[in-house]
N, CA, C, O and the ligand as a Tripos MOL2 file, in Angstrom:
@<TRIPOS>MOLECULE
protein
  305   303    77     0     0
PROTEIN
NO_CHARGES

@<TRIPOS>ATOM
      1 N         -15.8220   -1.6520  -13.7950 N.3       1 MET1
      2 CA        -15.2150   -1.8830  -12.4810 C.3       1 MET1
      3 C         -15.6920   -0.8050  -11.5110 C.2       1 MET1
      4 O         -15.4620    0.3850  -11.7250 O.2       1 MET1
      5 N         -16.3370   -1.2270  -10.4780 N.am      2 THR2
      6 CA        -16.8310   -0.2610   -9.5070 C.3       2 THR2
      7 C         -16.0840   -0.4040   -8.1900 C.2       2 THR2
      8 O         -16.1700   -1.4220   -7.5030 O.2       2 THR2
      9 N         -15.3620    0.6330   -7.8680 N.am      3 THR3
     10 CA        -14.6250    0.6210   -6.6100 C.3       3 THR3
     11 C         -15.1390    1.7110   -5.6850 C.2       3 THR3
     12 O         -15.4960    2.8050   -6.1220 O.2       3 THR3
     13 N         -15.1690    1.3970   -4.4310 N.am      4 VAL4
     14 CA        -15.6810    2.3550   -3.4530 C.3       4 VAL4
     15 C         -14.6320    3.4150   -3.1520 C.2       4 VAL4
     16 O         -14.9010    4.6160   -3.1660 O.2       4 VAL4
     17 N         -13.4340    2.9290   -2.8790 N.am      5 LEU5
     18 CA        -12.3530    3.8410   -2.5630 C.3       5 LEU5
     19 C         -11.2820    3.7900   -3.6490 C.2       5 LEU5
     20 O         -11.1640    2.8050   -4.3770 O.2       5 LEU5
     21 N         -10.5330    4.8310   -3.7410 N.am      6 THR6
     22 CA         -9.4150    4.8280   -4.6690 C.3       6 THR6
     23 C          -8.3760    3.8300   -4.1730 C.2       6 THR6
     24 O          -7.8240    3.9970   -3.0850 O.2       6 THR6
     25 N          -8.1120    2.8080   -4.9530 N.am      7 PRO7
     26 CA         -7.1330    1.8230   -4.5190 C.3       7 PRO7
     27 C          -5.7380    2.4360   -4.4370 C.2       7 PRO7
     28 O          -5.3330    3.2190   -5.2960 O.2       7 PRO7
     29 N          -5.0310    2.0700   -3.4070 N.am      8 ALA8
     30 CA         -3.6750    2.5970   -3.2550 C.3       8 ALA8
     31 C          -2.7830    2.0500   -4.3560 C.2       8 ALA8
     32 O          -2.7010    0.8400   -4.5680 O.2       8 ALA8
     33 N          -2.1330    2.9380   -5.0360 N.am      9 SER9
     34 CA         -1.2200    2.4900   -6.0720 C.3       9 SER9
     35 C           0.0880    2.0490   -5.4410 C.2       9 SER9
     36 O           0.5780    2.6850   -4.5090 O.2       9 SER9
     37 N           0.6520    0.9620   -5.9460 N.am     10 PRO10
     38 CA          1.8920    0.4530   -5.3660 C.3      10 PRO10
     39 C           3.0340    1.4500   -5.5230 C.2      10 PRO10
     40 O           3.1100    2.1860   -6.5070 O.2      10 PRO10
     41 N           3.8940    1.4550   -4.5560 N.am     11 LEU11
     42 CA          5.0490    2.3340   -4.6210 C.3      11 LEU11
     43 C           6.0330    1.8100   -5.6660 C.2      11 LEU11
     44 O           6.1730    0.6020   -5.8620 O.2      11 LEU11
     45 N           6.7030    2.7360   -6.3230 N.am     12 THR12
     46 CA          7.6510    2.3400   -7.3540 C.3      12 THR12
     47 C           9.0410    2.8600   -7.0230 C.2      12 THR12
     48 O           9.2450    3.5370   -6.0150 O.2      12 THR12
     49 N           9.9810    2.5340   -7.8790 N.am     13 ALA13
     50 CA         11.3550    2.9870   -7.6700 C.3      13 ALA13
     51 C          11.4720    4.4970   -7.7920 C.2      13 ALA13
     52 O          12.4600    5.0950   -7.3650 O.2      13 ALA13
     53 N          10.4430    5.1070   -8.3840 N.am     14 ALA14
     54 CA         10.4550    6.5660   -8.5420 C.3      14 ALA14
     55 C          10.0250    7.2730   -7.2660 C.2      14 ALA14
     56 O          10.2380    8.4750   -7.1080 O.2      14 ALA14
     57 N           9.4130    6.5110   -6.3510 N.am     15 ASP15
     58 CA          9.0050    7.0990   -5.0810 C.3      15 ASP15
     59 C          10.1820    7.1050   -4.1180 C.2      15 ASP15
     60 O          10.8040    6.0740   -3.8580 O.2      15 ASP15
     61 N          10.4700    8.2900   -3.5950 N.am     16 ARG16
     62 CA         11.6650    8.4390   -2.7680 C.3      16 ARG16
     63 C          11.3430    8.9170   -1.3640 C.2      16 ARG16
     64 O          10.4050    9.6850   -1.1480 O.2      16 ARG16
     65 N          12.1370    8.4500   -0.4170 N.am     17 CYS17
     66 CA         11.9930    8.8570    0.9710 C.3      17 CYS17
     67 C          12.1580   10.3720    1.0920 C.2      17 CYS17
     68 O          13.0860   10.9500    0.5250 O.2      17 CYS17
     69 N          11.2530   11.0060    1.8320 N.am     18 ASP18
     70 CA         11.3230   12.4520    2.0100 C.3      18 ASP18
     71 C          12.5250   12.8680    2.8510 C.2      18 ASP18
     72 O          12.9300   14.0300    2.8340 O.2      18 ASP18
     73 N          13.0780   11.9350    3.5690 N.am     19 ARG19
     74 CA         14.1720   12.2500    4.4870 C.3      19 ARG19
     75 C          15.5480   12.0180    3.8850 C.2      19 ARG19
     76 O          16.4490   12.8400    4.0530 O.2      19 ARG19
     77 N          15.7120   10.9070    3.1880 N.am     20 CYS20
     78 CA         17.0640   10.5640    2.7490 C.3      20 CYS20
     79 C          17.1550   10.2880    1.2480 C.2      20 CYS20
     80 O          18.2580   10.1360    0.7230 O.2      20 CYS20
     81 N          16.0380   10.2220    0.5590 N.am     21 GLY21
     82 CA         16.0880   10.0270   -0.8810 C.3      21 GLY21
     83 C          16.2160    8.5730   -1.3150 C.2      21 GLY21
     84 O          16.3130    8.2870   -2.5090 O.2      21 GLY21
     85 N          16.2160    7.6510   -0.3530 N.am     22 ALA22
     86 CA         16.2410    6.2370   -0.7060 C.3      22 ALA22
     87 C          14.8680    5.8340   -1.2520 C.2      22 ALA22
     88 O          13.8920    6.5710   -1.1170 O.2      22 ALA22
     89 N          14.8140    4.6660   -1.8610 N.am     23 GLN23
     90 CA         13.5260    4.2230   -2.3850 C.3      23 GLN23
     91 C          12.5030    4.0910   -1.2660 C.2      23 GLN23
     92 O          12.7860    3.5310   -0.2070 O.2      23 GLN23
     93 N          11.3130    4.6150   -1.5190 N.am     24 ALA24
     94 CA         10.2840    4.6280   -0.4860 C.3      24 ALA24
     95 C           9.5160    3.3220   -0.4460 C.2      24 ALA24
     96 O           9.1780    2.7490   -1.4820 O.2      24 ALA24
     97 N           9.2450    2.8580    0.7720 N.am     25 TYR25
     98 CA          8.4450    1.6500    0.9500 C.3      25 TYR25
     99 C           7.2270    1.8970    1.8220 C.2      25 TYR25
    100 O           6.4280    0.9960    2.0750 O.2      25 TYR25
    101 N           7.1040    3.1350    2.2760 N.am     26 LEU26
    102 CA          5.9070    3.4870    3.0370 C.3      26 LEU26
    103 C           5.3080    4.7750    2.5040 C.2      26 LEU26
    104 O           6.0070    5.7630    2.2830 O.2      26 LEU26
    105 N           4.0040    4.7410    2.3020 N.am     27 ARG27
    106 CA          3.2950    5.9650    1.9380 C.3      27 ARG27
    107 C           2.3620    6.3090    3.0890 C.2      27 ARG27
    108 O           1.5500    5.4890    3.5190 O.2      27 ARG27
    109 N           2.4920    7.5210    3.5740 N.am     28 VAL28
    110 CA          1.6700    7.9470    4.6990 C.3      28 VAL28
    111 C           0.7190    9.0430    4.2430 C.2      28 VAL28
    112 O           1.1440   10.1280    3.8450 O.2      28 VAL28
    113 N          -0.5650    8.7440    4.3050 N.am     29 VAL29
    114 CA         -1.5690    9.7480    3.9690 C.3      29 VAL29
    115 C          -1.9610   10.4530    5.2590 C.2      29 VAL29
    116 O          -2.4520    9.8350    6.2040 O.2      29 VAL29
    117 N          -1.7360   11.7430    5.2750 N.am     30 LEU30
    118 CA         -1.9790   12.5080    6.4980 C.3      30 LEU30
    119 C          -3.4460   12.8750    6.6520 C.2      30 LEU30
    120 O          -4.1900   12.9750    5.6760 O.2      30 LEU30
    121 N          -3.8390   13.0730    7.9000 N.am     31 LEU31
    122 CA         -5.2080   13.5040    8.1760 C.3      31 LEU31
    123 C          -5.4850   14.8470    7.5250 C.2      31 LEU31
    124 O          -6.6220   15.1640    7.1740 O.2      31 LEU31
    125 N          -4.4350   15.6230    7.3710 N.am     32 SER32
    126 CA         -4.5710   16.9520    6.7620 C.3      32 SER32
    127 C          -4.6910   16.8760    5.2450 C.2      32 SER32
    128 O          -4.9650   17.8800    4.5870 O.2      32 SER32
    129 N          -4.4850   15.6830    4.6940 N.am     33 GLY33
    130 CA         -4.6390   15.5200    3.2580 C.3      33 GLY33
    131 C          -3.3310   15.3980    2.5150 C.2      33 GLY33
    132 O          -3.3150   15.0540    1.3330 O.2      33 GLY33
    133 N          -2.2480   15.6730    3.1830 N.am     34 GLY34
    134 CA         -0.9350   15.5620    2.5370 C.3      34 GLY34
    135 C          -0.4880   14.1250    2.4370 C.2      34 GLY34
    136 O          -1.1970   13.1980    2.8310 O.2      34 GLY34
    137 N           0.6850   13.9650    1.9090 N.am     35 GLU35
    138 CA          1.2140   12.6230    1.7110 C.3      35 GLU35
    139 C           2.7210   12.6330    1.9330 C.2      35 GLU35
    140 O           3.4210   13.5290    1.4600 O.2      35 GLU35
    141 N           3.2080   11.6430    2.6470 N.am     36 LEU36
    142 CA          4.6400   11.5440    2.8930 C.3      36 LEU36
    143 C           5.1370   10.1850    2.4530 C.2      36 LEU36
    144 O           4.4130    9.1920    2.5150 O.2      36 LEU36
    145 N           6.3870   10.1530    2.0050 N.am     37 LEU37
    146 CA          6.9880    8.8930    1.6050 C.3      37 LEU37
    147 C           8.2230    8.6340    2.4640 C.2      37 LEU37
    148 O           9.0070    9.5440    2.7370 O.2      37 LEU37
    149 N           8.3810    7.4020    2.8770 N.am     38 PHE38
    150 CA          9.5350    7.0520    3.6880 C.3      38 PHE38
    151 C          10.1320    5.7330    3.2420 C.2      38 PHE38
    152 O           9.4230    4.8400    2.7790 O.2      38 PHE38
    153 N          11.4490    5.6190    3.3880 N.am     39 CYS39
    154 CA         12.1000    4.3310    3.1950 C.3      39 CYS39
    155 C          11.7810    3.4640    4.4140 C.2      39 CYS39
    156 O          11.1840    3.9370    5.3810 O.2      39 CYS39
    157 N          12.1760    2.2190    4.3610 N.am     40 ALA40
    158 CA         11.8790    1.3100    5.4690 C.3      40 ALA40
    159 C          12.5190    1.8080    6.7630 C.2      40 ALA40
    160 O          11.9200    1.7390    7.8360 O.2      40 ALA40
    161 N          13.7450    2.3100    6.6390 N.am     41 HIS41
    162 CA         14.4780    2.7920    7.8100 C.3      41 HIS41
    163 C          13.7380    3.9440    8.4940 C.2      41 HIS41
    164 O          13.4880    3.8960    9.6990 O.2      41 HIS41
    165 N          13.3910    4.9670    7.7310 N.am     42 HIS42
    166 CA         12.7330    6.1190    8.3200 C.3      42 HIS42
    167 C          11.2720    5.8360    8.6490 C.2      42 HIS42
    168 O          10.7110    6.4450    9.5600 O.2      42 HIS42
    169 N          10.6650    4.9320    7.9250 N.am     43 GLY43
    170 CA          9.3010    4.5550    8.2370 C.3      43 GLY43
    171 C           9.2180    3.9830    9.6390 C.2      43 GLY43
    172 O           8.3120    4.2940   10.4120 O.2      43 GLY43
    173 N          10.1840    3.1440    9.9400 N.am     44 ARG44
    174 CA         10.2130    2.5490   11.2780 C.3      44 ARG44
    175 C          10.5540    3.6000   12.3280 C.2      44 ARG44
    176 O           9.9810    3.6260   13.4170 O.2      44 ARG44
    177 N          11.4920    4.4560   11.9760 N.am     45 LYS45
    178 CA         11.9590    5.4620   12.9220 C.3      45 LYS45
    179 C          10.8440    6.4170   13.3390 C.2      45 LYS45
    180 O          10.7300    6.7920   14.5060 O.2      45 LYS45
    181 N          10.0250    6.8030   12.3610 N.am     46 PHE46
    182 CA          8.9880    7.8030   12.6330 C.3      46 PHE46
    183 C           7.6220    7.1850   12.8780 C.2      46 PHE46
    184 O           6.6410    7.9010   13.0740 O.2      46 PHE46
    185 N           7.5550    5.8660   12.8670 N.am     47 GLU47
    186 CA          6.2600    5.2000   12.9770 C.3      47 GLU47
    187 C           5.3970    5.6950   14.1490 C.2      47 GLU47
    188 O           4.2110    5.9590   13.9540 O.2      47 GLU47
    189 N           5.9530    5.8260   15.3410 N.am     48 PRO48
    190 CA          5.1210    6.2820   16.4670 C.3      48 PRO48
    191 C           4.5100    7.6570   16.2090 C.2      48 PRO48
    192 O           3.3530    7.9000   16.5540 O.2      48 PRO48
    193 N           5.2810    8.5480   15.6080 N.am     49 GLU49
    194 CA          4.7840    9.8920   15.3060 C.3      49 GLU49
    195 C           3.7780    9.8560   14.1600 C.2      49 GLU49
    196 O           2.7630   10.5530   14.1780 O.2      49 GLU49
    197 N           4.0790    9.0380   13.1780 N.am     50 LEU50
    198 CA          3.2210    8.9780   12.0010 C.3      50 LEU50
    199 C           1.8190    8.4780   12.3430 C.2      50 LEU50
    200 O           0.8220    8.9300   11.7780 O.2      50 LEU50
    201 N           1.7710    7.5500   13.2670 N.am     51 LYS51
    202 CA          0.4750    6.9740   13.6180 C.3      51 LYS51
    203 C          -0.4600    7.9990   14.2480 C.2      51 LYS51
    204 O          -1.6770    7.8190   14.2670 O.2      51 LYS51
    205 N           0.1300    9.0820   14.7650 N.am     52 LYS52
    206 CA         -0.6880   10.1270   15.3810 C.3      52 LYS52
    207 C          -1.3090   11.0470   14.3310 C.2      52 LYS52
    208 O          -2.3730   11.6270   14.5460 O.2      52 LYS52
    209 N          -0.6350   11.1680   13.2060 N.am     53 ILE53
    210 CA         -1.0740   12.1610   12.2220 C.3      53 ILE53
    211 C          -1.5520   11.5330   10.9230 C.2      53 ILE53
    212 O          -2.0280   12.2290   10.0270 O.2      53 ILE53
    213 N          -1.4220   10.1990   10.8220 N.am     54 ALA54
    214 CA         -1.7490    9.5480    9.5640 C.3      54 ALA54
    215 C          -3.1980    9.0920    9.5130 C.2      54 ALA54
    216 O          -3.7460    8.5750   10.4870 O.2      54 ALA54
    217 N          -3.8020    9.2970    8.3490 N.am     55 ALA55
    218 CA         -5.1280    8.7410    8.1160 C.3      55 ALA55
    219 C          -4.9800    7.3090    7.6310 C.2      55 ALA55
    220 O          -5.8370    6.4540    7.8540 O.2      55 ALA55
    221 N          -3.8620    7.0830    6.9600 N.am     56 GLU56
    222 CA         -3.6110    5.7600    6.3870 C.3      56 GLU56
    223 C          -2.1190    5.5690    6.1790 C.2      56 GLU56
    224 O          -1.4200    6.4880    5.7520 O.2      56 GLU56
    225 N          -1.6440    4.3920    6.4780 N.am     57 ILE57
    226 CA         -0.2400    4.0740    6.2310 C.3      57 ILE57
    227 C          -0.1570    2.8610    5.3210 C.2      57 ILE57
    228 O          -0.6010    1.7660    5.6670 O.2      57 ILE57
    229 N           0.4150    3.0810    4.1620 N.am     58 GLN58
    230 CA          0.6090    1.9880    3.2110 C.3      58 GLN58
    231 C           2.0160    1.4500    3.4050 C.2      58 GLN58
    232 O           3.0010    2.1170    3.0860 O.2      58 GLN58
    233 N           2.0960    0.2540    3.9240 N.am     59 ASP59
    234 CA          3.3900   -0.3220    4.2830 C.3      59 ASP59
    235 C           3.7770   -1.4200    3.3000 C.2      59 ASP59
    236 O           3.1410   -2.4720    3.2410 O.2      59 ASP59
    237 N           4.8150   -1.1600    2.5380 N.am     60 GLU60
    238 CA          5.2770   -2.1630    1.5740 C.3      60 GLU60
    239 C           6.6800   -2.6440    1.9150 C.2      60 GLU60
    240 O           7.3940   -3.1600    1.0560 O.2      60 GLU60
    241 N           7.0640   -2.4750    3.1540 N.am     61 THR61
    242 CA          8.4180   -2.8700    3.5590 C.3      61 THR61
    243 C           8.6320   -4.3780    3.4360 C.2      61 THR61
    244 O           9.7640   -4.8520    3.3350 O.2      61 THR61
    245 N           7.5310   -5.1170    3.4470 N.am     62 GLU62
    246 CA          7.6610   -6.5730    3.3230 C.3      62 GLU62
    247 C           8.2420   -6.9740    1.9680 C.2      62 GLU62
    248 O           8.8090   -8.0550    1.8120 O.2      62 GLU62
    249 N           8.0850   -6.0770    0.9950 N.am     63 ARG63
    250 CA          8.6340   -6.3760   -0.3280 C.3      63 ARG63
    251 C          10.1520   -6.4330   -0.2980 C.2      63 ARG63
    252 O          10.7780   -7.0570   -1.1550 O.2      63 ARG63
    253 N          10.7390   -5.7770    0.6970 N.am     64 LEU64
    254 CA         12.1860   -5.7710    0.8280 C.3      64 LEU64
    255 C          12.7250   -7.1720    1.0480 C.2      64 LEU64
    256 O          13.8310   -7.5000    0.6160 O.2      64 LEU64
    257 N          11.9250   -8.0050    1.7300 N.am     65 THR65
    258 CA         12.3980   -9.3380    2.0650 C.3      65 THR65
    259 C          11.7800  -10.4150    1.1840 C.2      65 THR65
    260 O          12.3490  -11.4950    1.0220 O.2      65 THR65
    261 N          10.6020  -10.1180    0.6090 N.am     66 THR66
    262 CA          9.9050  -11.1520   -0.1460 C.3      66 THR66
    263 C          10.2770  -11.1720   -1.6220 C.2      66 THR66
    264 O           9.9590  -12.1200   -2.3390 O.2      66 THR66
    265 N          10.9590  -10.1090   -2.0720 N.am     67 VAL67
    266 CA         11.3440  -10.0670   -3.4750 C.3      67 VAL67
    267 C          12.8570   -9.9090   -3.6090 C.2      67 VAL67
    268 O          13.3590   -8.8180   -3.8810 O.2      67 VAL67
    269 N          13.5660  -11.0040   -3.4170 N.am     68 PRO68
    270 CA         15.0230  -10.9250   -3.5300 C.3      68 PRO68
    271 C          15.4470  -10.6200   -4.9640 C.2      68 PRO68
    272 O          14.8800  -11.1480   -5.9210 O.2      68 PRO68
    273 N          16.4350   -9.7750   -5.0930 N.am     69 GLY69
    274 CA         16.9220   -9.4750   -6.4280 C.3      69 GLY69
    275 C          16.4600   -8.1120   -6.9280 C.2      69 GLY69
    276 O          17.1520   -7.4790   -7.7240 O.2      69 GLY69
    277 N          15.3100   -7.6600   -6.4740 N.am     70 SER70
    278 CA         14.7900   -6.3900   -6.9610 C.3      70 SER70
    279 C          15.2880   -5.2130   -6.1230 C.2      70 SER70
    280 O          15.0820   -4.0530   -6.4790 O.2      70 SER70
    281 N          15.9320   -5.5220   -5.0280 N.am     71 ALA71
    282 CA         16.3780   -4.4620   -4.1240 C.3      71 ALA71
    283 C          17.4790   -3.6170   -4.7500 C.2      71 ALA71
    284 O          17.6490   -2.4440   -4.4190 O.2      71 ALA71
    285 N          18.2200   -4.2360   -5.6580 N.am     72 SER72
    286 CA         19.3320   -3.5090   -6.2660 C.3      72 SER72
    287 C          18.8790   -2.6430   -7.4400 C.2      72 SER72
    288 O          19.6620   -1.8960   -8.0260 O.2      72 SER72
    289 N          17.6140   -2.7650   -7.7580 N.am     73 GLU73
    290 CA         17.0850   -1.9900   -8.8710 C.3      73 GLU73
    291 C          17.0890   -0.5050   -8.5390 C.2      73 GLU73
    292 O          16.5190   -0.0830   -7.5330 O.2      73 GLU73
    293 N          17.7300    0.2770   -9.3840 N.am     74 ASP74
    294 CA         17.8600    1.6900   -9.0900 C.3      74 ASP74
    295 C          17.9160    2.4840  -10.3900 C.2      74 ASP74
    296 O          18.7660    2.2340  -11.2450 O.2      74 ASP74
    297 N          17.0070    3.4370  -10.5300 N.am     75 GLU75
    298 CA         16.9870    4.2380  -11.7470 C.3      75 GLU75
    299 C          17.7440    5.5390  -11.5420 C.2      75 GLU75
    300 O          17.7390    6.1160  -10.4540 O.2      75 GLU75
    301 N          18.3770    5.9770  -12.5790 N.am     76 ARG76
    302 CA         19.1180    7.2270  -12.4920 C.3      76 ARG76
    303 C          18.7050    8.1630  -13.5990 C.2      76 ARG76
    304 O          19.2230    9.2750  -13.6920 O.2      76 ARG76
    305 ZN         14.8370    7.4410    4.4920 Zn       77 ZN77
@<TRIPOS>BOND
     1     1     2 1
     2     2     3 1
     3     3     4 2
     4     3     5 am
     5     5     6 1
     6     6     7 1
     7     7     8 2
     8     7     9 am
     9     9    10 1
    10    10    11 1
    11    11    12 2
    12    11    13 am
    13    13    14 1
    14    14    15 1
    15    15    16 2
    16    15    17 am
    17    17    18 1
    18    18    19 1
    19    19    20 2
    20    19    21 am
    21    21    22 1
    22    22    23 1
    23    23    24 2
    24    23    25 am
    25    25    26 1
    26    26    27 1
    27    27    28 2
    28    27    29 am
    29    29    30 1
    30    30    31 1
    31    31    32 2
    32    31    33 am
    33    33    34 1
    34    34    35 1
    35    35    36 2
    36    35    37 am
    37    37    38 1
    38    38    39 1
    39    39    40 2
    40    39    41 am
    41    41    42 1
    42    42    43 1
    43    43    44 2
    44    43    45 am
    45    45    46 1
    46    46    47 1
    47    47    48 2
    48    47    49 am
    49    49    50 1
    50    50    51 1
    51    51    52 2
    52    51    53 am
    53    53    54 1
    54    54    55 1
    55    55    56 2
    56    55    57 am
    57    57    58 1
    58    58    59 1
    59    59    60 2
    60    59    61 am
    61    61    62 1
    62    62    63 1
    63    63    64 2
    64    63    65 am
    65    65    66 1
    66    66    67 1
    67    67    68 2
    68    67    69 am
    69    69    70 1
    70    70    71 1
    71    71    72 2
    72    71    73 am
    73    73    74 1
    74    74    75 1
    75    75    76 2
    76    75    77 am
    77    77    78 1
    78    78    79 1
    79    79    80 2
    80    79    81 am
    81    81    82 1
    82    82    83 1
    83    83    84 2
    84    83    85 am
    85    85    86 1
    86    86    87 1
    87    87    88 2
    88    87    89 am
    89    89    90 1
    90    90    91 1
    91    91    92 2
    92    91    93 am
    93    93    94 1
    94    94    95 1
    95    95    96 2
    96    95    97 am
    97    97    98 1
    98    98    99 1
    99    99   100 2
   100    99   101 am
   101   101   102 1
   102   102   103 1
   103   103   104 2
   104   103   105 am
   105   105   106 1
   106   106   107 1
   107   107   108 2
   108   107   109 am
   109   109   110 1
   110   110   111 1
   111   111   112 2
   112   111   113 am
   113   113   114 1
   114   114   115 1
   115   115   116 2
   116   115   117 am
   117   117   118 1
   118   118   119 1
   119   119   120 2
   120   119   121 am
   121   121   122 1
   122   122   123 1
   123   123   124 2
   124   123   125 am
   125   125   126 1
   126   126   127 1
   127   127   128 2
   128   127   129 am
   129   129   130 1
   130   130   131 1
   131   131   132 2
   132   131   133 am
   133   133   134 1
   134   134   135 1
   135   135   136 2
   136   135   137 am
   137   137   138 1
   138   138   139 1
   139   139   140 2
   140   139   141 am
   141   141   142 1
   142   142   143 1
   143   143   144 2
   144   143   145 am
   145   145   146 1
   146   146   147 1
   147   147   148 2
   148   147   149 am
   149   149   150 1
   150   150   151 1
   151   151   152 2
   152   151   153 am
   153   153   154 1
   154   154   155 1
   155   155   156 2
   156   155   157 am
   157   157   158 1
   158   158   159 1
   159   159   160 2
   160   159   161 am
   161   161   162 1
   162   162   163 1
   163   163   164 2
   164   163   165 am
   165   165   166 1
   166   166   167 1
   167   167   168 2
   168   167   169 am
   169   169   170 1
   170   170   171 1
   171   171   172 2
   172   171   173 am
   173   173   174 1
   174   174   175 1
   175   175   176 2
   176   175   177 am
   177   177   178 1
   178   178   179 1
   179   179   180 2
   180   179   181 am
   181   181   182 1
   182   182   183 1
   183   183   184 2
   184   183   185 am
   185   185   186 1
   186   186   187 1
   187   187   188 2
   188   187   189 am
   189   189   190 1
   190   190   191 1
   191   191   192 2
   192   191   193 am
   193   193   194 1
   194   194   195 1
   195   195   196 2
   196   195   197 am
   197   197   198 1
   198   198   199 1
   199   199   200 2
   200   199   201 am
   201   201   202 1
   202   202   203 1
   203   203   204 2
   204   203   205 am
   205   205   206 1
   206   206   207 1
   207   207   208 2
   208   207   209 am
   209   209   210 1
   210   210   211 1
   211   211   212 2
   212   211   213 am
   213   213   214 1
   214   214   215 1
   215   215   216 2
   216   215   217 am
   217   217   218 1
   218   218   219 1
   219   219   220 2
   220   219   221 am
   221   221   222 1
   222   222   223 1
   223   223   224 2
   224   223   225 am
   225   225   226 1
   226   226   227 1
   227   227   228 2
   228   227   229 am
   229   229   230 1
   230   230   231 1
   231   231   232 2
   232   231   233 am
   233   233   234 1
   234   234   235 1
   235   235   236 2
   236   235   237 am
   237   237   238 1
   238   238   239 1
   239   239   240 2
   240   239   241 am
   241   241   242 1
   242   242   243 1
   243   243   244 2
   244   243   245 am
   245   245   246 1
   246   246   247 1
   247   247   248 2
   248   247   249 am
   249   249   250 1
   250   250   251 1
   251   251   252 2
   252   251   253 am
   253   253   254 1
   254   254   255 1
   255   255   256 2
   256   255   257 am
   257   257   258 1
   258   258   259 1
   259   259   260 2
   260   259   261 am
   261   261   262 1
   262   262   263 1
   263   263   264 2
   264   263   265 am
   265   265   266 1
   266   266   267 1
   267   267   268 2
   268   267   269 am
   269   269   270 1
   270   270   271 1
   271   271   272 2
   272   271   273 am
   273   273   274 1
   274   274   275 1
   275   275   276 2
   276   275   277 am
   277   277   278 1
   278   278   279 1
   279   279   280 2
   280   279   281 am
   281   281   282 1
   282   282   283 1
   283   283   284 2
   284   283   285 am
   285   285   286 1
   286   286   287 1
   287   287   288 2
   288   287   289 am
   289   289   290 1
   290   290   291 1
   291   291   292 2
   292   291   293 am
   293   293   294 1
   294   294   295 1
   295   295   296 2
   296   295   297 am
   297   297   298 1
   298   298   299 1
   299   299   300 2
   300   299   301 am
   301   301   302 1
   302   302   303 1
   303   303   304 2
@<TRIPOS>SUBSTRUCTURE
     1 MET1         2 RESIDUE 1 A MET
     2 THR2         6 RESIDUE 1 A THR
     3 THR3        10 RESIDUE 1 A THR
     4 VAL4        14 RESIDUE 1 A VAL
     5 LEU5        18 RESIDUE 1 A LEU
     6 THR6        22 RESIDUE 1 A THR
     7 PRO7        26 RESIDUE 1 A PRO
     8 ALA8        30 RESIDUE 1 A ALA
     9 SER9        34 RESIDUE 1 A SER
    10 PRO10       38 RESIDUE 1 A PRO
    11 LEU11       42 RESIDUE 1 A LEU
    12 THR12       46 RESIDUE 1 A THR
    13 ALA13       50 RESIDUE 1 A ALA
    14 ALA14       54 RESIDUE 1 A ALA
    15 ASP15       58 RESIDUE 1 A ASP
    16 ARG16       62 RESIDUE 1 A ARG
    17 CYS17       66 RESIDUE 1 A CYS
    18 ASP18       70 RESIDUE 1 A ASP
    19 ARG19       74 RESIDUE 1 A ARG
    20 CYS20       78 RESIDUE 1 A CYS
    21 GLY21       82 RESIDUE 1 A GLY
    22 ALA22       86 RESIDUE 1 A ALA
    23 GLN23       90 RESIDUE 1 A GLN
    24 ALA24       94 RESIDUE 1 A ALA
    25 TYR25       98 RESIDUE 1 A TYR
    26 LEU26      102 RESIDUE 1 A LEU
    27 ARG27      106 RESIDUE 1 A ARG
    28 VAL28      110 RESIDUE 1 A VAL
    29 VAL29      114 RESIDUE 1 A VAL
    30 LEU30      118 RESIDUE 1 A LEU
    31 LEU31      122 RESIDUE 1 A LEU
    32 SER32      126 RESIDUE 1 A SER
    33 GLY33      130 RESIDUE 1 A GLY
    34 GLY34      134 RESIDUE 1 A GLY
    35 GLU35      138 RESIDUE 1 A GLU
    36 LEU36      142 RESIDUE 1 A LEU
    37 LEU37      146 RESIDUE 1 A LEU
    38 PHE38      150 RESIDUE 1 A PHE
    39 CYS39      154 RESIDUE 1 A CYS
    40 ALA40      158 RESIDUE 1 A ALA
    41 HIS41      162 RESIDUE 1 A HIS
    42 HIS42      166 RESIDUE 1 A HIS
    43 GLY43      170 RESIDUE 1 A GLY
    44 ARG44      174 RESIDUE 1 A ARG
    45 LYS45      178 RESIDUE 1 A LYS
    46 PHE46      182 RESIDUE 1 A PHE
    47 GLU47      186 RESIDUE 1 A GLU
    48 PRO48      190 RESIDUE 1 A PRO
    49 GLU49      194 RESIDUE 1 A GLU
    50 LEU50      198 RESIDUE 1 A LEU
    51 LYS51      202 RESIDUE 1 A LYS
    52 LYS52      206 RESIDUE 1 A LYS
    53 ILE53      210 RESIDUE 1 A ILE
    54 ALA54      214 RESIDUE 1 A ALA
    55 ALA55      218 RESIDUE 1 A ALA
    56 GLU56      222 RESIDUE 1 A GLU
    57 ILE57      226 RESIDUE 1 A ILE
    58 GLN58      230 RESIDUE 1 A GLN
    59 ASP59      234 RESIDUE 1 A ASP
    60 GLU60      238 RESIDUE 1 A GLU
    61 THR61      242 RESIDUE 1 A THR
    62 GLU62      246 RESIDUE 1 A GLU
    63 ARG63      250 RESIDUE 1 A ARG
    64 LEU64      254 RESIDUE 1 A LEU
    65 THR65      258 RESIDUE 1 A THR
    66 THR66      262 RESIDUE 1 A THR
    67 VAL67      266 RESIDUE 1 A VAL
    68 PRO68      270 RESIDUE 1 A PRO
    69 GLY69      274 RESIDUE 1 A GLY
    70 SER70      278 RESIDUE 1 A SER
    71 ALA71      282 RESIDUE 1 A ALA
    72 SER72      286 RESIDUE 1 A SER
    73 GLU73      290 RESIDUE 1 A GLU
    74 ASP74      294 RESIDUE 1 A ASP
    75 GLU75      298 RESIDUE 1 A GLU
    76 ARG76      302 RESIDUE 1 A ARG
    77 ZN77       305 GROUP 0 **** ****
């Protein structure tokens, strides 16, 4: 398998929002090389700011609506 770029790995229940600790649905790769995770709520809230500093935004918020039943999944 030859891939040009490292494929973005899907976010899991182990990925948590940096702001509130909820399950993350957005991964933001910063131009500086760092990485931030946000829940759908904070992803939307900070979107205008993130777009200025992000090299890439992986948005999986659509999974919130397209996969009914999995939203209650929570590991402890
Ligand atoms: Zn959050």
